[in-house]
C-alpha positions, 0 to 999 in steps of 0.5 A, a space after each residue: 734291174 734283173 736281167 731275167 725279165 724284160 718287156 717287148 712291145 709290138 703292133 701291126 703297122 700296115 704297109 710296108 712294115 706289117 707286124 713288128 716287135 721290139 725289145 724295149 725294157 730290161 733283159 738281154 737284147 740279143 736273146 730277145 731278138 731270138 724270141 718268135 713273134 707275138 703276132 696273132 693268127 687272125 684267121 683263128 682269133 681276131 680283135 675288135 674295137 674296145 676288146 682286149 686279149 690276155 695271153 700266156 705263152 711258152 718259148 725256147 730261145 738261145 738255150 733258155 726257157 721263157 714264159 710270157 704274159 701278153 696284152 693285146 688291144 685293138 688299134 687301127 693302122 695308119 691309112 688302113 681300115 682293115 680289121 683285127 689290127 692291134 697294139 700289144 705288150 709282152 712281159 717275158 721271164 727267163 726260166 722263172 716267174 713272178 707272182 701273177 698278181 704283180 705281173 698283171 698289175 705291171 703289164 696293165 700299167 705298161 700297156 696303158 702308157 704304151 697306148 697313151 703315148 703311141 695311139 691317137 683316136 684308136 690309130 697307131 701314131 708311129 710306123 714301126 715298133 722301134 719308134 714306140 715311146 715307152 714308160 717304165 712301170 713304177 714297180 717294174 724292179 719288184 718283179 725281180 724279187 722272189 722269182 719262182 722256178 717253173 718246174 712242171 712245164 716242158 719248154 722244149 716240146 711244142 704241140 701247135 695247139 692253142 686254147 681260148 678261154 672266154 671268161 671275166 678278165 678283171 685282175 682278181 679273176 685273171 690272176 686265179 686263172 693264170 696261176 692255174 693255166 701255167 700247168 696247161 702249157 704242157 698241152 697248149 703252146 699258148 692260152 688266150 683269155 678274153 671277155 669279148 663275146 665278139 672275139 669268142 664268137 669269131 673263134 668258135 665260128 672259125 673252129 681253128 683254136 679250141 675255145 672253152 668258157 670258165 667252166 670248160 677251163 676248170 674242166 681242162 684243169 681237172 682233166 690235166 689233174 687226173 692225167 697227172 694222177 694217172 701218171 703218178 699211179 703208173 709210175 708207182 706201179 712201175 716202181 713197185 713192179 720193178 721192186 718185185 722183179 728185183 728180187 728174182 733178178 738179184 737171185 739170178 745175178 747172185 746165182 750166176 756169179 756163184 756158179 762162175 766162182 765155182 767154175 773158177 775154183 774148179 779150173 784153178 784146182 785143175 790148173 794146180 794139178 797141171 802145174 804139179 804134173 809139169 813140175 814132175 815132168 821137169 824133175 824127170 827131165 832134170 834127173 834124166 840129164 843128170 844120169 846122161 851126164 854121168 853116162 858120158 863120164 862113164 864112156 870117157 873113163 871107158 875110153 881112157 881105160 882102153 875101151 873100143 870106140 865102136 862099143 862106146 859109140 853104140 852105147 853113146 847113141 843108145 844113151 842119147 836116144 833114151 834121153 831124147 825119148 824121155 825129154 819128148 815125153 815130158 817136155 810138153 807143158 800143157 797150157 792152163 785153162 783160164 776162167 774165160 776159156 769156157 767155150 760157148 756161153 753156158 746158162 750160168 755165164 755172167 753177162 757183161 753188164 751184170 756188174 760194173 768194173 772188172 769182172 771175175 773172168 777178167 781178173 782171173 784171165 790176167 792171173 792165168 796168163 801170168 802163170 802161163 808166161 812164167 811156166 813157159 819162161 821156166 821151160 825155156 830156161 831149162 832147155 837152154 841150159 841143158 842144150 848148152 850143157 850137151 854142146 859143152 860135153 860134145 866139145 869136151 869129148 871130142 877134145 879128149 878123144 882126139 888128143 888120144 889119137 882116137 877120132 870119134 864123130 859126135 853129131 852137133 846138136 843145134 842149141 835151139 830153144 824156139 822153133 823160130 830160131 832160123 839163123 843157120 842156113 847151111 847143111 853140114 857136108 857129110 863125108 862118105 865115111 861108114 864109121 860116122 853116124 850121120 846126124 839125120 839118123 838121130 831123129 827121134 822118132 826115126 821117120 817111117 814113111 814119106 809124103 805122097 805125091 799130092 803132098 809134095 806137089 803142095 809144097 812145090 806150090 807153097 815154096 818157090 824154087 831158089 828158097 833157102 833150105 830153112 824156109 823150105 823146112 818151115 813150109 814143110 812143117 806148117 803144111 804137115 803139122 801132125 806127121 812132121 812138125 809135132 815130132 821134129 820141131 826141136 830137131 830142125 837141124 837133123 831133119 834138114 840134113 836128112 832131107 838134104 841127103 835123100 834129095 841131093 839133086 834137089 839142092 845146090 850150095 851157093 856160098 854159105 847157103 843151101 838152096 832148093 832148086 828142084 822138086 823134092 823126090 822124098 820127104 820123110 815123115 812119121 806115121 803112127 798108122 
């Protein structure tokens, strides 16, 4: 026995049970219990003695679709004379259906046995559907053969509308109508068939259910067929319109992609020029440091040959300033333009959904970031090497000069390759020696102005008293990017010393730290105007 179909028996039993239905044969009992009742709306359709109603209905329960074929016949309730009572049978299929001829044959046989075993003199002899005595039809198992899918019915959509067809219901006529009626289940939740004039007159009089005769039923089928044809034609027009618009859309997408590619090519060409210019700048820096190193050798040889320290010191300072000027002019490596850094959206910019997967912009952005990272890494390595070289040269010069009895003060250059290097918190103590060149005088360019009162007050509001000098200088840099930070970001040690010497009363020394304790009187900066 196939579990995809089963019988339900039902009836009206009067007080106290009223209408009851029970799963009686085949299928899944748990799912069968979720099926809505097969009770009739007796205010809209009503059975009379010697009358019967066939019904075609759709259901959705337990996540499954069901189509049911039912048969209602008049039967009285025990101890009751109210009208419209009945006994009925329902043959249900899950998602599929058998041939209508076989369904009608087996449904009629099951219902005849149901009446024979449970109705006496038109009165239902039991008090509940669970007490029904049922008999399996002889061809019941054949229902499982050649079941067909029902593709054209939406089992999840219900309209609360019903159709009654007044027509002949002998097996041959009913088979033809049931076959056609299945497609009407998209318009009606249930379709009833009866050849009883009393039932037809009752339905027409109540006006709740729509009722048609055989010709009206055929008209319903034709209207549905025309609606299907209109739907097909609408879909055809929609697809044809889509095909036409596809040409324009295709050209638009291709044009946008091509424009983006051209922009990418142009940016890469510009980036190549920037990279080459940066390489030239690095070459200039390297050559300048090499020349500076040779000049240091010349100064050392000059001193060894009896040269005067004052002259050597002056030449040394001039050489160092010249080096700093060249480095400042060439050390700023410009960032590369990425293919996604095009600013506001332009007409040719591709939309995110134009393609699936990674876009050209995403791909090239990754490349540009990688090139930027490599460029920055190269500059940091060069600067670190150069500064370490200078530091070693300074120590070597000091050692050579001091060993010959000539003491020359060469200012210490802080080996800082990043503006975030803030480990040193103290300012070197400067002795009042007129022969010594103070480190703050090495600032390049030399400060030519000072912050006004409002700018200094802003610093006091930004930084609390008791802050270390490095944190104070960081705040000054951030508040004055164009007049201080841009010029002295890599000369932080010299700038700290300058700030300390022109504001001695504003700082105190606590252990290894230089602490800001009072309002700054002067804050040096550089102004082009």
